[in-house]
N, C-alpha and C positions, 0 to 999 in steps of 0.2 A: 834600254835606253840607247837611241841612236849616237851614233859617236860625233865627235867636234867637227871641227874642217877636214876637207876642203868643204867649204860652205858655197853659197851659191854668189859670194862677192870677194871673198879671198880667192877663189880660183878663177877670177876673170881673166879672160883673155883680150887685152886691151886693144890689139891689132886686129882681132875678130870683131870685137865690140864695136870698133870704129866705123865698121861697113854697114851694121845691122842695127844699130840703135842710134835714137835722135839725141839722147842725153847719156852718157857714162861718167859716172863719179867713183873714183876709186882712192881708197884710204884718205879722206877729206879730213884733214885736223885744221882748225880755225881758231886763232887767237885774238881777244880783245885787250889792249894796253889799258890796264885800269888799276888806280893807286902806285903807278911806278912799275908794275911788273905784268908779264904777259899771262892772262887767264885763257885755259882752254874754253872754248863755247861748243865747238863740235870735235868728235873724236873718233878717229878713222871709220868715218862714214863712208858706205861705199852703195849703191845702186844703179840700176841701168833703167832707162824709159825707152823702150822699142819703137821704131817707127811706126807712128799711127795709132800707139796705146796711150791710154790715161791712165797715170801713176797716181796715186794718192798718197800725201804726206801728212800725218796726224799726230797730236801730241798737246800737253799742256802749253799755255804762254810761257816762254821763256826755256823751251825744250831745244830751240836751233832751227825751228822751220823755215822762218824767214830768211834768217843767215846763210842756210842752204841755197835759196833763191839768190841773194845778193853775191855770195861767192860764185855761183854760176855765171852771172852776169860781170862779174868783177866791179862791182857796185859796192863794195864793203866800206864803211865809214874809214876815217884816216887813222882812227887807232885799233883798225882791225888787218890781220894777214893771213895769208893761208900759209900754215906752218909747214903742212905736208900733204902729199896726194895730188890726185890729176883728175881735170875735169876735160870732158871730150864732147863738143856740140857738134854733130854732124860730120864727123871724122877730123873735126880741127881741135888741137889742144888749145883751150882758151887762155892759158897762163904762158903760152909762146908766142901769142900775137902782138904785133906792133901796135899803136896807138890806131894807125888808120885801118889795118886790117880788123882789128877790135871794133872799130867805129861802123865798119861794113858789114861785120856779123851782126850787131845789135840792130843794123837797118834792116836786114834782109833774111837771116837766118833765126833768130830768136826774139821773141816780143813778150812784154810782161804786163798782165793787168791788176792793177792793186785794188785793196780793200774799199778803199774811199774813193768813187769817181771824181767826186767835187775837188778834191785835191790834185787830181791827176790831170784836171782840165785848165786851162787859164781862163781867168773869168773876164778877161779884157779881150779876148777873141773870139770870133764867131765859129760856129761848128764846122763851118765850110772852110775857114782857113787853117783850123788845128787838124781835121782829118787830111785836106790836101797835101798839109806839110807831111805826113807821114809817107804818102806818095813821093812826093818830091825828094825826100830823104833816100827813096830807092833808085833814084834817077829818071823818074817821071816828069815831062814838061809840064807846065803850070795849068795850063788850059787841059790838057789830058788828065792832070790829077783832079780836077775839078769834075770831070764826067765820071771818072773812077769814083769819087766820093759820092755821088750821088747812087751810082749803081751800087756800092757797098752798103749805104745806108738802107736802100732797099734790101739788100741781102740780109742786114741784122734784124729785117722786119720791124723798120721805124715807119710808122704811118707818116703821109704827108712828108718826106724826106725832104722837099724843097724847102717848105716852111721851116724845118728843122735846122736847115744848113744856114738859114739867115739867124738863126737864135743864137742866144748867150747861153753858157752852162745854168745859171740860175734860173733861167725861162723853164728848164727840162725838169720832169720828176727824176728820182733816184734811180728808177730802173730805165728811164731813157739814158740819162748820163752814163750808166754801165754800157747799156748798147752802143753808144758813141764810142767809148773805150775801147770795147772789144773791138768796134771796126778799124779803129787806129791799130790795135796790135795786128789785125789780120791783114791790113793793107798790103805787107810784103810777102804774104802767102809763107809764113814761117814754117820751118821744119819743127820747132819747139815754141809751145805756148807756155807760159808759167803764169797762173793764176793763185794769187794770194789773197786768199779769204775774199773771192768777189762777191760772195753774197750776204755776208753779213751785214745786218742792218735792215736787208729788203724784206718787204711782207712776203707772205707764202706764194702769191701769185706770181709777183713779180720775180722771186726767186726762181721758181718752176719755168717762167719764160727764159730767162737767162741760161737755165741750166741746159733748157730745152734747145737754145740756140747754140749753145756750146757743142752740144752733143751732134747736132745737125752739121755745124759747118765742119767740126772734126771729120765726121762722115764724109763730108764733099771733097775735103782738101786734104784727108790724109795727114793733118798734124798731129804731131804728139803732144801732149799735154802732161804738165806737172801741175799737179792741185793739191795748193795746200790748203787746210781748213781744219778747225776743230770741231766741225759738224760731222759726226760719224754718218750720220743718215744722209748727207749729201755724197760723201765719200763713197759710201756702198751704192747709191745710184749712179754716180759718174764714171767711176775707175774700176778697170780691170784687176790692178793689183795694188797693194797698199803698204806701205811702211810706218810704222811706229816709232818715233823717236822720243826718248827720255832723258834729259839732262844731257845733250848733245851726243848720245849712242843710240845707233838704229837698234832697238832691241826685239823687234819681231818685224818678219816681211814675208809676203805670200800673195796669192790670189785672193782678193776681197772677199770671195764667198768662204773659201776655208779660213780666212782669219777671224773673221765674225760669226760664222759657225761653230767653230771650235778654235779660239784662241789658243796660243802656248806659253804665253808670256802673263804672269800676274797683274802686271800695269794694263795690258789691254783689256783683260777681263775685267778689272776694275772700272776703266773708263767705260765699257759697254754697259755695266751694271748700273752707272751713274745716270743712264738714261731714262727720263719718264715715258717709255715707250706704251703702245695701245695697250689697253686692260689694266695699267695701274693707276692709282689713285690715292691720295693722302689718308683715306679713311681706311683702306686695306693693307698699305703697307708703306713703311719708309724706303727711302732711295737710299741704296749703299753708296758709301763715301770712301773716299782714299785719305787716310789720315796724313797729316805731315805735308810738308813741301817739298820744293826742288831744293837740291843741295846749290850752294852759292856757286857762281861761274869760277871755274878754276878749281874747285875743291878737290884734295887729292884723297881719292876714296880706294881703300884695299875692301878686294872682294867685290860683289856686285853692287853697283850704284844705286839699285833699287831695294837693296835690303833693309834700310830703315823704315821704310814705308810699306814692306810686305808683308802679310800674314803668312805667309809660307817659310820666310827666312829662317834658317839656323846658323850654326856655327860655320858649317863648310861654305854658306852664302857670304858671311862677312870676312872669310878669310881668301877664298878663290874666286878671283872673277869669272864668271861662266863663259866658255866660247861661244861662237855663234853655231849651235846645233841646228844641222839639216835634216828635215823630215821630210817623207814622202806624204801628200796629201790628194783630196780628190782632184783639184784643178792643178796640179803642180808642187814643185817643192816650197816648203814652209820652213823658215828660219825662225828660230828664237834663243835669245840668250838667257837661257834660265837652267839651272841645275835639275829642276823637277818640272821640266816642261809639259810631262805627260800627265801630271794633276794640276796643272795650272787652272785648269776649269773647276776643281773641287776647291778653288780658293773660299776659304769660311766668310761668311758674312760679317761685316764689322760689329761690333757689340752693341752701338747704338742703332744699327739697323735693324738687328734682331729683336730690340725691345718691342713688346706688345703694343700695339696700336687701338685706341678705343674705335670701335667700330660705329659709324654713324647709326643713328635711328633710324629705323625703317618710317616709311612715310606714316603708316597707321599711327606710329607711336608719337609724332610730332604734334605741337599743337594744332588745331584746325585752322587758326587765323592769327598766328604770332604778330605783336605789334613790331611794326619796322623800326630800327635805328636810325635808318636815313630813308627819307622819301622825297622823289623828284616828280613832279607834275607839271607837264605841258612844257617843258625845258625847249627853248629855242634858242639861238645866236645866230646873227646876222653881222657878217662885215661887208665893207664896201671896199672892192679892189678895183682900180682903176675907173671909180666913179659906178661899176656894176654892183648889185646885191649878191652876196655869196651865203647861202644858208649854211652854216657848218654844223649845227645842231637843228633838228626839225622836229619840233612837237615830240619829244621823247618823255614817258613816264616808266619810272620803274622804283622799284622798293629794294632795300637790302636789311636783311633780317641780322638779329645780334648772331656773332659766331659764324657769319656764314660769308662765303667767297664768291663774288659776283666777277665772271671772266668777260670783259670787253674785247672782241675781236671784229677785224675788218681791216680792209688795206690801208695802206697809207692814205690820208686825205678821207676817211670815212668819219671823222669826227670823235674818235676815241678819247683822243688827248684834250681837244676840247670840252667835251661832256666831264671829264674828271677835273677840268679848271674851273667849271661852272660850279660843279660840287665844293669845292675847296675855295670858293669865293675870288678867285683871282681873277675871274670875267664876272660880268653882271649879265645875266639872261635879257632876252629880249621880254617885253611888257607881256604879263598873264603867266609867267612862269613860277611856281612856286617850290620853294625847298624847306623841309621839315627835318628836323634832328629831335628824336625822340618825343614825335608828336609835337613839338613845339617851333613855331616859324623860325627858319635860319635866314638872317639878312644875305642879302646877295652879295655884297661886299665884303672882303676878309676885314678891312678897315673899321667895319661896323659891327662886329660881330664880337661877343664878351669873351673875355680870358678863358671861360667854361667851354664854350664853342671852338674857341682856336685850339685848345688843345686835344680837344673831341675828334678833330679832324686834321690828319697829319697825311705826309706823303713820302714815299720813297722814289727817287728819280732813278731813270736809268744809267745814267752817268754821275758816280758819286763825285768824281774829279771837279765836276761844276757846281756842286751842292756843298763843298765843303772848303772852309777857307785852309790853303795850304800852308798858311803860316801858323796857325793854331796847333796845339797838341790835341792830342784825342781827348785828354782829361778836360781841356777847356770846352772845346767842343760840345762834349755831352752834358757838361756841368753848366754852361749857359743855358742849355735846355731844360734842365733841371731848376734852374734858379727862376727860369720865366715863367714854367709851367706848374712848379709846385711851391707850398710855403717852408720848404727845408731850407736850412742854413748852416754852413760851417760844417762841421763834423757828421750832421746828418746826411748833407749833399754828396759826402765822402760813401757814406754806408749804403745809400741809394746807388750812387755809380757804381760800387762795387758788386751790387746785385743784379743791376741792370747789364753791365759787362758780363757778368756771368751767364745770364739768361741769352745772350746773343754769342756766346762761346768766343769771347775776344780775351785773350790772354793779358793779364795784367802789366805784362813785361811792355806792352805797348801803349800804356797810358801816356807816358812822356814823349812818344814819337809822333812828330808831324805827319799829317797825313799823306803829304807827299813820298815818305819814305815806307808807306804801306803798299802791299800787294792789291789789286783790284777787289778780291774777295775780302780782305780785311778793310777794306774803305766802305764796302757796302754794308759790313757788319756795323761799323760805326754811323752809317748813315741810318740802319733800322734802329739801333740804340738810341740814337737821338730822337727818332719819330716816336719813339716810345716811351719816351722820358716822362710824359704828362698822362701816362695810362688813357692812350685815344680809345674812341668809341669805333672809329673808322680808320683805316690806313689806305691810301691809294697808292697801289704799286704798278709804277708807269715803266714798263720795260726792265724790272729790277735785275734780271739775270741775262740780257741779250748779249752783253758783252763780256759775259765770263765763260771760262774754260768749264767743260761738263762736269768736272770734279767739284770745282766750286760752286757750280749752278745747283748741284745736290746739297751740297751742305745749306746754301742759301733757302731752297725750298724746304728742306727738313724743318730748318730755324724759324721760319715763317709758319709752318704748320705747328709746330711746338707751342711758339708765342700764342697762337689762336686757342688752342685746346686749353694753355694754361690761364689765358687773360680774358677769353671771350670776344676777343676783338673781331672786327668785320671787315672784309677786304674788297677793293675794288681792283682787279688785276688786269692789268691790259699788256698785251704780249702777241707778237706775230709768231710766235712758237705755238702751233696748237698741239702739241704733245704736252707741254708746260702748263697750258691753260687747261686743258682736260684733267690732268694730274691733281692740280689745286684746286678747281672749282667746283662749287656746288651747283650753280647755275651759270650758263652763258647766255649773254646778251649780244646779238650779232648787227653791226652798225653799217650802213652803206650810203655815201652822200647824206650823212647825219639822220638818217631815218633808221628807226629800228624795225629792221625785217623779221627778225625771229628772238624768241626768249624762252628759256625752260631748263630744267635739270641737265646737268652736263651728259649724263647717260643718253636721254631722252634726245639730246641736239645731235650727238654725235652718232647715235645708232640709226636714227630717222624715224620718221620721214622729215627731211629738212628742206627749207627753202632751197631754190635753185642756187641762190647764191651761197647758201652756206655749203650746200653740195659741191660746188666749183672751189671753194676754199679748201675744203677737207679732201680734195682730191690732188691737189696741189704739194700736199704736205709729203715730203721725202721720207722713206721708211727703209729701216736697215733690213738687209737681205734675210729673208727667214721670218719678217714680221708678217703676220695672216697666217703661220703655221700653227700647228698644235691645237687646232679646233678655233683660232681667232678669226675674225673676219679678214677676209683677203684685203689688200690695199684697195682703193677705189679706181675705176680707171680715169685718167686723166682727162680734166674737163678744161678745155683752153678757151679763156675770156680774151676777145678782141676788144680792141680801142681803149682809149684813155679816159679817165674818170673826166667829166665836163668840167669847162672853166666858169668863171663867175658869169652871171646871167645866162647861163646856159643849161638851168635845171630841166631835164625832161619832166614832159607831162605824163599824168598816169602814174605807171608803177617806176620809179625812180630808176629801177633795174632794167626795164625791159630792152634798151637799146643795145645790151650785153648779154642777154637773158639766153641761154641755149633752149629754153623749154618755152618761150614765147607764143601766146596763143594766137594772137592778133591785135585786131583795133581795140579790143577791151583793156589790154594791157597799157596801150599807147594813151588812152583818153580817159580810164578811170582808177583812182588810186585804190588797190585792194584793202579791204578791212583785214582786221585778226582773225584768223579763225583757230579753233581750239584743236589741237594734235594731241592732247593726253594730259589726264588730271583734271582736278576740280576747276571749273572754269573762273571761280570767285577766290580762288587761293594764287598767292604770288608764285608758288610753285609748279602751276600750270604751263603746260607746251604750248604755244601760240605761234602761229606763222602767218605772215601777212604777203599772201598771194594769192591771185585769183584761180589756180589752179587746185581742186577739192583735195584735202589732206589725204582721202583715201587713194586718189589717183596718184598724188606725188608719191606716196609709200608703193604703188605697184611699179610706177615707172622707175623708181631708183633701186629695185630689186632687180629688173633686167639689164643684163649685160648691154653695153652700149658702144656705139662708135665715138671717138676722141670728138668727131664735128658734128654727130648728129644734131639735127634741129637748129643749126647755128647757120643763119644764112650768109653771116658773115665768115665763116670758115667752109663754105661749100654745102652745108646742109640745107633742110628744105624747112622753111616756117610752117608750111601747111603739114608736114608730116608730124612736125610737134604738136600743131593744134589737134590733128587727128587721134594721136596716140594719148592727150590728154583730156580728149572728149568723154 
């Protein structure tokens, strides 16, 4: 075992780092005044971000990642203060700066991009005014600031920047808003750019575009980046080095390739094992989980702060706090605060993860034509926006079998949530659409459905905060659903409540708590328990894990899989995270502008052949370093889609995807709507793989096996449409 310090941070030469680093943090300890006393939320954190480098900071919510960013900018809330340590940005000690110097540093040297661009933009000001203000803050005259605004919007690859300059934030998509915020952050050509969860909530293609943009601008400008995220795959794609925070302490640090290939701290190992990476599915294995939760801020812990959740911990760990062990690795030094860092990679699986999982029955063993629990036929939904029709769902037909999970994927605006709301009766479809539950007609409006139908279709929302009454106790929230959807009363409800909370792994001690007192993962368990109160036949899961840490996400995904096996419930699962969709889904449906472009078994859709739109979606998904090794398929070459989704009244003729399609054939795509073609499986079964494309399935298969240039065949990207046509002939 290698020895303790001097570690890579304990031995910082601050005078040297001032000249060579964009950011140096040494011994940072931050406290918040809570309940009349100071509680430490960061303890002796030290790291450096070199000029031009991207450094990732990862960890669960509450570990202190955003507090590091706020302390760096001196933006801590009133009850927060830096108790100890030093922060140096581009040679300037931040905490020695006066008010004017600090304002100047924020205007010219360091910028920050927040998670929610909508909250970072002023809804009452045009984009031109907001971006130009960023230039004016750096001392540029107003007329020149407007000229630079136009140039910067072009630089961040915003189409029609003149139109965008005259727009207000609410008139732009989430991805476009994030590009505007990045343009504002880069207006001063900062030495350091801090990104705090900049892609959370964005779909795969927009996320990939934002990440590509950051990488390109970083290369052009030489800007250093501090990238804060709980998405390990994004960090793996963007950052040369990574630091892992746990309960306010940096427990591991090193080159991203080294940390992700051979983590040296059990916490890092646990985070990586929680991920539903390529090749994993609910039918073959459960996701590993990290038991327990973070200690309360300010908790005094003897020994290792992670010992209570660590499956390697022994008396030594509980007695002696591990020093930062410095280790040699393939791409530089690696640090880990663990007594047993040499065998951290051998961390045993959680007992629940090792439990045998019932394998899915092979196709030959399944019924030839199982009766669907839910059937949608020719569903359409048209809205009228500013007097123009917008077809949000366009002639969609699909079936859901008992005990099956159907994943709905597509970019924001593709119609996923609208389709789910049609199924739930929250919206009424256009004339001609048919819904059936267990073969019986299902009323279009939820207000006209029977109690049996109401309890048969339930939903779990993305944000449990918006779905749960903060003033009610957990017991009342679930109890009201039981009283509404069952004939149980009094003690019977209490007994059923206990069974239900046990099924969703919700400890009894939380029954009297209000939802506002619970963590995000516990709130989502309450929402799931409420959805299952009436023994539903179908549960719509609308982004149920997108705002959760990977450790909590793994527990929720395991829970949903367990409930499905135990109760035979069917899921419609909506998510932007295609790794999650692949893990939980039996079949996948791909939507674009309300049209169903592809549907089939998950393995068939992900392994190909695929519709060109599906191909582009899958190519945008970030993968961890090493994914695709050890016999796994290599991550696909990135396919960049250009342009925005069309607005109301501008639906393309022919194939709806042809304006953005990298494999467009020509006039046939512009003029004729392609029929579905069978890509595998029996054509008359719901399990058939079908693709709506003019390119023959066999040709798609061959094209998608070939290595490709990112821009090949896309005229908007500089490719040649004739080349694409010849390739597909």
